[in-house]
N, C-alpha and C positions, 0 to 999 in steps of 0.2 A: 589378349587371351580370348579365344573363342568360347562361347557358352556351350554347355553340353546340349545335345539334341533333345533330351527329355524335357529340358526347360522350355524350349520352343514349342514342343508338342503339347506341353501343359497349358501354355498361355494362348495357343493358336485359336481355340474356340472363342476366347474372350475378345481377341483383337478384331474379330469379324463383326462384332456387335455394333450396330449403328446407335449413335447417341446424338442428342440435340444440345447445342451449346446454350440454349435458353432454359434448360431444365437441369437441376442438380443431379449428380450421379451417385455420390457417396451418401452415407447416412451418419447420424450422430453417434457419439461414443458412449452415451449413457442409456442403460436399459431401464424402461419404465414398465412395470407389470401391474395392470389394473390400477393405474394411478400412483403406484408406489415406486419410488426411485431406488434403484439398486446402487447403494452408496459405496459398497466395498470398504466400509469403515471397520477397522479391527478393534478400535477402542470402544468398549460398550458404553461408556459415559458420553460418547460423542456420536452415537449412531441413533437413528430414528428420532422419536420425539424426546428422548432423554437429553439430547444435545441442547434443546431449548432451556431445560431446567438448569443444565450445567452452565450455559452462557449467562442466563439471568442471575445465577448465583455468583458468578465471577464479577459481573457488573456491579452487583449490590455490595459485595464483600471485599473485593480487591481494589484498594484505593488507586493504584496506578492505572488500572484498566478503566475505572470510573472517571478519573481525571482526564485521561487521554480521549475517551469517547465524548465526554462533555466538551472538551476543547474543540474537537472536530465538528460536532453538530452546531455548536454556538457560532463558529466562524462561518459555516455553510449557511446558517440561518441569517447571518448578518448581511450577506451579499444583497445588493440591489439588483432588480431585474427590470428589463425594458422590452417592449414589443416593437421591433424594428420592421417597418413596412418595406417591400421591395422598391428599389430605386426607380423603376419604370412603371410603378403602379398608379402614380398620380394621386389626386385628391381622394378618390374612392378608397384606395389602399390605405391612405393615412387615416381616414375615418374609421375603417374597419380595425386598424391597429389600436386606435384610441378606445374603441368600444371593447375590444378584447382586454385591454389594460384595466378598464373599469370592471369587467366581468371577473377577472382573476384577482386583482389587487384590492378591490373595494366592496364587491357585492357578495362574496362568498361568506358562509358562516365561519369556516375555519380560515384564519389569515394565511396568505400564501407563503409567508416565511416559515410557518409551522408545517405546511405541506412539504416544503423543501427539506426541512429538518428531518421529517419522517422518511422522506424518500432517501436521504443520505444514509439511513440505517442499513442499506444494502451492503455498505462497506464492511461493517462489523459482523452482521448476521449472514450475509451471503445473498439475500434478496429482500425486497420490500414490496408490499402490495397495498395500494389504496384504491378505493372505489369512488368514482364520481357519480353525482346525481344531477340531472339537468332540470331546469326550471324555465318556464316562459316568462319573460320580462314584460313590464308594462308597455314598452315600445314595440312589442310583438316579436322581438328577437329571442333566441334561446341561448341561455347562459348556464353557468354552473351554480346550483344551489349550495353544494358542499363537496369536498373531497375528503372522505373518511378513511382512517387507517384500518387495515385488516391485519392484525398481529400475525407474525410468522408462525407462532405455535398453534394457531387455529387452522392453518392450511394443511389439510389432511391428504390431498391427492392432486395429481396434475394430469390434465388432458393434453397430451402431446402426440405428435406423429413420429414416424420413423426417423425423420431428419432432425428431430429435437425441437421443432417449432411448438410453442405453447399456444393452445387454442382456448384454454380456460383452466380454472383451478377449483378444487372442491374444498369448501370450508366447513368445519364442524363447529357448531355453536357450543360455546362453553356452558350455556345455561340449559339447553335442552338436548344436546348431543345430536341435533338435527343436521343433516348434510345439505349444504347449500352450494349450488353450482354458480360460479361467477364467470361470465364470459370474459375473454381477454380484451375484447373491445370496450368493456366498461371499466377497465382498470388503468391505473398509473403504476406500472410494474417495472422494476429494475432488478437485475441479477448480476452478481460478480462472476462472470464467466471466463475469467482470465486463465484459470488452471483447470477448469472443468466446464463442460457444456450442459451440466445438470440444471434443471429449471430452478432448483433451490440454491445454486451457486456454492461458492466456498469463501466465506468471509474471514476477516482478520481474527475474529475470536477463535476460529479453529486453529490458527497458527499459534496463538498465545496460550491456549487452554492448558497444555501439558506443563509449560513453564509456570503458569499461574498456580497450578496445583502444587508444584514443588515449592513455590513461594509460600503458599499457605501452610504447608508442612513445616517449613523452616520457621515461620512465625510462631506456630504452635510449640515447636521445640524450644524456641527462645523463651516463650512465656513459661513453659514448664521448667526450664532451667533456672529462671529467676525465682520461681516459686519454691523450688526444692533446694536451691543453693543455700548452704548454711552460712555463707559469708554475710556478715552484718547481723547475725542473730544475737540478741542480748543474752548475757550470762550474768545472773545475779547470785551473790554469795551472802549468806547470813549464818550465824552460829545457832542453828536450830537445836542441836544436841545440848549446847550449853544453856539455852533458854529453857528447854524442857527440864533440865536438872534444877535450874533456879526456881522454876514453878513448883517442881516436886518438893524441893527443900524449903519452900515457903519464903524464899528471898524476894519473889515478885508474884503478882497475880497473873492469871492467864490473859486478862485484858491488857496488862502492861506488856506482856510478851508479844501479843499480836500487834500492838501499836508499834513495837520496836522494828518489826519487819514489814509493816504495812506499805511503806513508801516503795521499797524495792519490789514487792510482789505486784503492786499496782502498775509500776512501770513495765515490768516484764509481761504481765498478763494482758495489758492493753496495747502492746506493740503488735499491730496487725500487718503482716506481709502479704497475705492473700485473703481477700474477703470470703472466698468460697471455703477455705480450710480453717479460717479463724485465726486466733493469735498464734504466734510462733516465738517461743522464748524458752529459757532454761534456768531453773533455780537449783543451786547446789548448797550443801551444808559446808560451812567454813570451819568446822572443828579441825584443829591441827592434826596432821597425820604424823605418826612416829616411825622412825626408821627401825629396821629389824636387826641392826648391828649391836655390838656390846654397849655403845654409848647411848643407844635408844634416843637419838637426837630428834626432836620434833621439827616438822617442816614449817617454813615461813608462809603463812597464808593470811588473807584479810579476814577480819571478823565480819565486816560489812563491806561490800564492794559490788561493782557492776562494770562489765566490759563487753566488747563486741567480739564475736567469733571471727577469726581471720582465715583467709584462704588464698591460695596461689593459682587458682584455675584461670586459664586464658581461653576457655572454650567459647565464652560469650562473644569475644571479639571475632573469632572465626565465623560464628553463625551470623553476626551482623554483616560481615563482608560478603557472605554468600547471599544474604537477603538483598543487599544493594546490587549485587551482580544480577540477580534474577529480575529486579525492578528495571535495571537498565536494558536487559534483553527484551522485556515486554514493551518498554517505551520505544525501543529501537524498531521493533516490528510495527508498532502503531504509528510511528513517525513523530512521536512527541518527546524524543530524547532531550530536546532543548529545555523542557520544563524542569529537568533534573540538574541542569547546570548550576553550579554554585553551592550545592548541598555539602560538598566535601571541601569547599574552599578553592577548588580548581575551576578553570574556565576563563574565557576572555570575551570581550565584546564582539570581536570578529567571529569567534566560534558561535556565540549566541545568534548573531545575524545569519550565519551560514545555516544553522539548524532551523531558524525561523523561515528562511527562504525555502529550504527543502520541504518543510511542512506546508508552506503556502502552495507549493506545487501539488501536493496531495489534495489540498482543499480545492484548488483550481481544477484538477482532474475530476474530482467528485462533482463539482458544479457543471463541468462540461458534459459529463454523463447524464446528470439530471436534466440539463437543458435540452440535450438531443432527444431524450426520451419524452420530455414534456411537449416538444414540438410534434412528436408523433402521436402521443397518447392524449393530449389535451387540445392542441390547436387543430389537428385534423378532425376530431369529432365536432368541434364548433363549426367548422366550415361545412361539414356534411349535414349537420342538423339545420343550419341556416341557409343552405343552398348557395353559398357564396362561390364566386369564381376562384378556382384553384390558383390562377395566375396572380391573384392579389394576396396570397397567403403570406403573412409576416413571419418573422423569426423571433422566438423568445430567447433573449440573451442575458446571461448573468454578468455582473462586473467581476473583474479580476480582484482576488484578495491579495493585497500586498501591503507590506509594512512601509509606510511612508513617513519619513522624518521631515518635518517642516523646515528645519534648518538646511537639510540637504537640498530641498526643492528651491528654497529662496536663494541659496548660494548658487545653484545652477542658473536660475533666472538672472541673478546679478552678473554672473560671468557672461551670459548671453548678451546682456545689455552693454557690458564693457566691450565685447567684440563687435558691437554694432547692431545686434538684434534686439532693439528696444521694443518693449511690448506696447501695443496700442491701448488706449484707455478702455476699450471695450473687448480686449482680448479675453477669451474664456479661461485662460490660465489664472487670471486674477481671482475670479470667483471660485475656481477650484481650490486655491490656497486658502481663501477666506472660509470655505466650507470645512477644510481640515482643521482650521483654527476655531471653528464653531461660531464664526461671525456671519451676519446676514450678507446676502449678495449686494454688491454696490449697484446704485442706480446710475446708469450712464446718461449724461446730459445730452449727448448726441442723439440718443434714441428719442428723447422727449422733443427735440427740436427738428427731428427728421420730418420733411413735408409729407403730407398724405398723398398717396398715389391714386390717380383716377382710373376709370375703366380702360382708358386708352393707353395706360402705362406711363403717363406723364404726370409730373407733380401738379397738384391742384394749387393755384395761386391763392394766397391768403389775402383777405380784405383788410384794409387799414383798421388797426385796432384789435384784430382777432388774436394776434400773437401777444397781446398784453402791452404793446407799446403804443404810445400816442403818436399821432401824425406829427411830422417834423414842423416845428414852429419857427418860421424865419421872419418874425416881426410883421406878419400880415401880408407878406408878399404873395402874389398869386402863384399857384402850383404850376400853371401852364403859362408861359410867356405869351402865347398867341391867344390867350383867353380874351374875348371881346366883351367882358362883363362891364357894367357901368363903372365899377371901381377902377378898372384899367383905363377906361376912357377919361375919367377925371384925373388920373395920374398923368396921362399923356398931355 
């Protein structure tokens, strides 16, 4: 079908424009006015600075949110990191990689695993900002003194261009309300830009906030229902009218009458169902009632008695099911549904492993993002400050988080050995298994007996006695049969 002519005439002026393939053409999708992001958020509790109060309240008061995020950051912080030099960098690249390992993993005020944990907060909040401070070391090199967190609720503005590139951020001091400009080049900054290119991203807490609010409402309703439900309220009965008549007629004293009902009154009055509302009970007079018919028959009642009020309401079960459903929805979004397995008696080992594997993918994805950003925001500044050759730049790599069963690993190694793939005594897999078991690494005897290599690349011969062995004793026979020593001449 041919396009209408007015369409061609409309786009004709644009088609003639020349563009460079080395420059971007389009622009970002988020408007930033005077540093303020146009969020287009309709929920007032999740817009502007109010969202940080909402998110903080959810983390502090909603147990499934707190447990899920703690689970995430603890696993992320547990990962081991290594600085891998380029393969063709030679010894100089290896020395630089070892120096950077010391700068990041040993010399900083804040341990690197805590820096990684804070960086991973970009997943729930949408972004995270940390500022690094350099220091000149004793060897003359420049490293990091510290990498400090800049909380998300203190970031008050963004310095971005039309394409959405962040050049800096404006922080407002909580103490003095002073505005502080932090250049992008001084930060370790991550943003969850999967669903938006806004500099403050869109985190997981934005997805679970409405459900978490409904969960809190259901929990309040459940608490109110238990507090106001009359099921289980004690009912005490005593013949107050008869006791008053006996006291009035002189048959007993008032003290004796009070003593007769003291036990029932104490039990009812001290039965506390809600600490805020105080005791909840009921005391009734047990004076027999008479019917209004001609026989005027009295009713059968206890003179003294106590019982519990009964009810047939099933509303509590429905509320409890709704609460469990809300918790599963939140855990599903956060990727931690596996921690809820078994609470209702359902679930299996295979399902638990599957859920754990899916969450491990989330953790690995987070570590990949943190590692890629760390190479740009931390490794690059070190090379720039120290004037190192860019070709020698190493890569900061995290280990993969995976659930490893020792029995599965050893069984696989056993099957390999049965098939002919027997491990050598110095195979790295042996020490890997020992590490999982918490055992020290083995000392390979072959390494201890390996000869020393000289500058020419050939083994240096050991002198007799250096390896701890005495020279061979053959009963005084000469070592060299051609030896013309006096001892040989006498034997001849």
